C-alpha positions as CSV (number, residue, x, y, z in Angstrom):
1,X,17.8,-19.5,12.7
2,X,19.6,-18.6,9.1
3,X,17.6,-16.2,6.5
4,X,18.1,-19.0,3.8
5,X,16.5,-21.7,6.5
6,X,13.6,-19.2,6.5
7,X,13.5,-18.9,2.5
8,X,13.5,-22.7,2.2
9,X,10.8,-23.2,4.7
10,X,8.7,-20.7,2.9
11,X,9.1,-22.5,-0.1
12,X,8.4,-25.7,1.2
13,X,5.0,-24.4,2.6
14,X,4.4,-22.9,-1.0
15,X,5.0,-26.1,-2.7
16,X,2.5,-27.9,-0.6
17,X,0.0,-25.2,-0.8
18,X,0.2,-26.0,-4.3
19,X,0.0,-29.9,-4.6
20,X,-3.3,-29.4,-2.8
21,X,-4.5,-27.7,-6.1
22,X,-5.9,-30.1,-9.0
23,X,-5.7,-28.1,-12.3
24,X,-7.4,-29.6,-15.7
25,X,-5.5,-28.8,-18.7
26,X,-7.9,-28.9,-22.0
27,X,-6.4,-28.5,-25.5
28,X,-6.6,-30.4,-28.1
29,X,-2.9,-29.9,-29.0
30,X,-1.3,-32.3,-27.3
31,X,2.0,-30.5,-27.2
32,X,0.7,-27.6,-25.6
33,X,-1.1,-29.8,-22.8
34,X,2.3,-31.6,-22.4
35,X,4.0,-28.3,-21.9
36,X,1.5,-26.7,-19.9
37,X,1.5,-30.2,-17.5
38,X,5.3,-30.5,-17.0
39,X,5.7,-26.9,-16.0
40,X,2.8,-27.3,-13.3
41,X,4.0,-30.5,-12.1
42,X,7.4,-29.1,-11.6
43,X,6.1,-26.6,-9.2
44,X,4.2,-29.2,-7.3
45,X,0.6,-28.8,-8.7
46,X,-1.8,-31.9,-9.6
47,X,-2.3,-31.9,-13.2
48,X,-5.2,-33.6,-14.9
49,X,-5.5,-33.3,-18.7
50,X,-8.4,-33.4,-21.7
51,X,-8.0,-33.3,-25.2
52,X,-11.7,-32.1,-26.1
53,X,-15.0,-30.6,-24.6
54,X,-16.6,-33.4,-23.7
55,X,-14.0,-35.3,-22.0
56,X,-13.2,-32.1,-20.0
57,X,-17.0,-32.1,-18.7
58,X,-16.4,-35.8,-17.7
59,X,-13.1,-34.9,-15.9
60,X,-14.9,-31.3,-14.3
61,X,-17.3,-33.7,-12.9
62,X,-15.1,-36.4,-11.4
63,X,-12.0,-34.5,-10.4
64,X,-13.6,-31.2,-9.2
65,X,-10.4,-29.1,-10.1
66,X,-9.5,-26.0,-8.5
67,X,-9.0,-24.3,-11.7
68,X,-9.3,-25.1,-15.1
69,X,-7.4,-23.8,-18.2
70,X,-9.5,-23.9,-21.1
71,X,-8.8,-23.6,-25.0
72,X,-11.9,-22.7,-27.2
73,X,-11.4,-23.9,-30.3
74,X,-11.5,-28.1,-30.1
75,X,-13.7,-31.0,-31.4
76,X,-16.8,-32.4,-30.0
77,X,-17.7,-30.2,-27.4
78,X,-15.9,-26.5,-27.9
79,X,-14.4,-24.5,-25.1
80,X,-17.5,-22.1,-24.7
81,X,-19.6,-24.7,-23.8
82,X,-17.4,-26.1,-21.3
83,X,-16.7,-22.7,-20.0
84,X,-20.7,-22.1,-19.6
85,X,-21.2,-25.4,-18.0
86,X,-18.7,-24.9,-15.2
87,X,-20.0,-21.5,-14.1
88,X,-23.4,-22.5,-14.8
89,X,-23.3,-25.2,-12.5
90,X,-24.0,-24.7,-8.5
91,X,-21.4,-27.3,-7.4
92,X,-18.3,-25.6,-9.9
93,X,-19.3,-22.5,-10.8
94,X,-16.1,-21.3,-8.2
95,X,-13.7,-23.2,-10.3
96,X,-11.5,-20.7,-11.7
97,X,-11.2,-20.9,-15.3
98,X,-8.5,-19.4,-18.0
99,X,-9.6,-19.5,-21.3
100,X,-6.0,-19.6,-23.6
101,X,-6.8,-19.4,-26.8
102,X,-5.5,-18.3,-30.5
103,X,-9.0,-16.3,-30.5
104,X,-7.4,-12.9,-30.2
105,X,-10.2,-10.6,-31.0
106,X,-12.0,-8.2,-29.2
107,X,-15.5,-10.2,-29.0
108,X,-14.0,-13.3,-28.4
109,X,-12.4,-11.9,-24.9
110,X,-15.7,-10.1,-23.8
111,X,-17.8,-13.3,-24.9
112,X,-15.6,-14.8,-22.6
113,X,-14.6,-12.6,-19.7
114,X,-18.2,-10.9,-19.4
115,X,-21.1,-13.2,-21.1
116,X,-19.4,-16.9,-19.9
117,X,-17.6,-15.3,-16.6
118,X,-14.3,-16.9,-17.2
119,X,-11.6,-15.5,-14.5
120,X,-9.0,-14.6,-16.9
121,X,-8.8,-14.7,-21.2
122,X,-5.1,-15.4,-22.4
123,X,-4.4,-15.6,-25.9
124,X,-1.7,-18.1,-27.8
125,X,1.1,-17.9,-28.3
126,X,1.9,-17.2,-24.4
127,X,4.5,-17.3,-21.4
128,X,4.5,-19.9,-19.0
129,X,5.7,-18.0,-16.8
130,X,2.8,-15.6,-17.2
131,X,0.6,-18.6,-17.0
132,X,2.2,-19.8,-13.8
133,X,1.8,-16.5,-12.0
134,X,-1.4,-15.8,-12.9
135,X,-2.2,-19.7,-11.7
136,X,-0.4,-18.8,-8.3
137,X,-2.4,-15.4,-8.0
138,X,-5.8,-17.1,-8.9
139,X,-5.7,-19.8,-6.8
140,X,-3.9,-17.6,-3.6
141,X,-1.0,-19.6,-3.1
142,X,0.6,-16.8,-0.9
143,X,-2.4,-15.9,1.2
144,X,-2.6,-19.6,2.2
145,X,1.0,-19.6,3.2
146,X,0.9,-16.4,5.0
147,X,-2.3,-17.4,7.1
148,X,-0.5,-20.3,8.0
149,X,2.4,-18.5,9.5
150,X,1.2,-17.4,12.6
151,X,0.2,-20.8,13.3
152,X,3.3,-22.2,12.9
153,X,4.6,-19.8,14.9
154,X,2.3,-20.4,17.8
155,X,3.3,-24.1,17.5
156,X,7.1,-24.7,16.8
157,X,8.1,-27.7,16.1
């Protein structure tokens, strides 16, 4: 077997693992939602979007995302309330939450990470590559693929 075949196979396994993950993107800025959706869909993830906190709460209940990317300053219901609702609910408390906000002060970060238990706090402007790498780490994509490799070796096609 060629080394390039192994890389291709590994990439296929990673893409498959990503395709099983649902990511909810919540932001009232449509351009940011579209940009993140485009990137994540190109990587193979399933994406769902919401433009305000109220719609986000509905989407969390309906779709049970594995990870939520959450803005703070939004109409109807802000991101603080959404994060509190996700992390405070027995059925959604294990959903990973990345706060992605223009609020770049110490107290906002403390509130998001330590009070509301978000898994990560990123500030705008941000790099898509950084967001993507953080998502991949949070969803343990590589670990899922590595866990399947012995099974694949034990059961060759």
